[in-house]
N, C-alpha and C positions, 0 to 999 in steps of 0.2 A: 288864195288866188282870186283876184276880182273878177275874172273871167276863166271859170273852169272850165268850159269848150275849148280854150286854146290848148289846155293841157290833156285833154281827153284824147288819147290816141286812137279811140273809136272813130272820132269824129274828124271830118276832112279839114286841112288847115285851110283858113279863110284866104280868099283872095288877097293878093298883094304880098303874101309872105315871102315869095321868090325874089321880088324887088328888094324887100327890106333886107333879106340875106345878102343879097348881091351889094347893097350900100353899107354893109359893117365894115367891109374892107376901106373903102374911101374915107368914111367919117372917122374911122379908127387909125387912121394911117399918121403916120408922125407929122405929116404935113398939114393935116386938119384936126387932129384932136384936140388942140388947145381952143380953135374957133367953135368946134362943136360943143366942148364943156363951156365956153362963153354963152353961147346960146341957150344952153339947158341952165345955167346958172349952178354949174356942178362942177366938180374937179374932172380931170382926165381919168383919173382912178375910178372914181364913180360911175362914170360912161362906161369903161370898160366892164366893170363889175356888173352893171346893168346890162349889158349884152349878153354876157357870161350866164347871168341869171334867165334870161329871157331864153336862152338857146336851151339851157339845162331844164328848165320847166316845160317849154313848148316842144322841141325837138327831142329831147333825150328822157322822156318820162319811161320809166321802167320797163312798160310793156310797148313801146313804140316800135314799129316795124322799120326796116332799113330805108324806107322811101321817106317816112318821116323824119328820120335821124339827118336826112339830107335835104329836109324841107321840101319834099317833092310829093307828089302822089304817082300812083303806079302806072300812069300813063306818060311817064317822063321818058324823053329820048335819052340816048346814050351820050348826046352833048349835053344836054341838060344836069344829067347825072355828074359829068364831069366838071362841068362849070360851078355847081354848087359845092362838089366837094373840094375844090379850088379855093373858093372863097372862105369856107369855113376853115379849111386846114392852114390857109395863108393869114388869116386874122388870130387864129389860136395856136399856131403850131408850136410845138415843144419847145423849139429853139429860141421863141420869143421870149421876151420877159412876162410871164403870166402872173397872173395874181394869186394863183395857187397851185399847188401841183396834182390835186384831183384832176384836172382837166387833163394834164399829161397821163395819168395814171389810168383813169377810167373812161374819158369822153373820146380821146384822140384814137385809142384802139377801137372802140365801137364804130367811130367814123371810118377809119380805115376798113374794117370789116364789112361795112354797110357798101362801102364804095368798092371794094374788091369783089364782092359779089355780085352787085348789080350791073357793073361794067361789063362783064363777062356774060355774053348770052346766053350759054349752056347753064351757068350758076344761077343767074336771074331765072331762066325758065324753071329750074329746080326749085329755086326759092319761092316763086309766085305759085307753084303748085303745092308745096308743103304749107305755107301760110292758109292758102284757100282751104286746105284740107283740116287745118288747125284752128280755124277761127273761134275764136271764145265767144259764148253768147254773151249778149248784154247783161250787165249786172241786174238790171230791172228784172230780167226773167228769173231771179232766184227769189224764192218766197221769203217771207220774213220769218217763218219757222226755221227754214234752212239756214238764213243768215245767222239766227239766234244760236243753232247748234255749232257752226264754224266757230264763232266768237267764243262760246264756251270750252271749246275743246283746243284751242290755240292759247299762245301766251299772250298775255294783254298787249294791246297796241300801243307802240309808240306815241307819244302826245305830239301832236303836228308841229313842225319847225315853224318859228315865228320868222315872217318875211319882214325885213326891214323896209317900212314904207319908203324910206327915201330911195331905195332900188327899184320899188315899182314905179314911184314917180319919175325918176330918171328915165326908167326902161319905156316907159309908155310916152314921155316927152321925146326920148329918142326915136321911137317909133313915128311920132306924128310929124317930128322934123324931117325924117326920112322920106316920109310918104309924101310931103309937100312939095 
């Protein structure tokens, strides 16, 4: 990824992500998808895939907490949590014709779990306490010797997935158009 800080769950999301998530529903709606695609010189399907790619890479990193999965920080209000959940679920709800079933099987349940935990004050308090207690130290704190031992005792790492440049370009262009 060209912007690794975006996909790093230990780093805060940049300013403007809330507005970007809110605009996904509008620009990908049946009424606007064709004009969005035309502005980006892309197909509607490429636009949808670019947004899914962005969400997977930025919000749904395997170590992302519930706040990040909803595109928020831990100071979010209950109303913000509800609004972001609705934005994300309405754009990519399983009843819609999504581009793949992975979204339905993997990401929607994670989104539902995050929302159901953070919208309930008691569950949220418990979650916040647990996540604070189990904060993982940054990777740079691990010595080179330790990293070497971990690599040698585990199975070989999978080669990194190749990201199609068109998806990155369309995703960045879509983000640019939405911010303007």
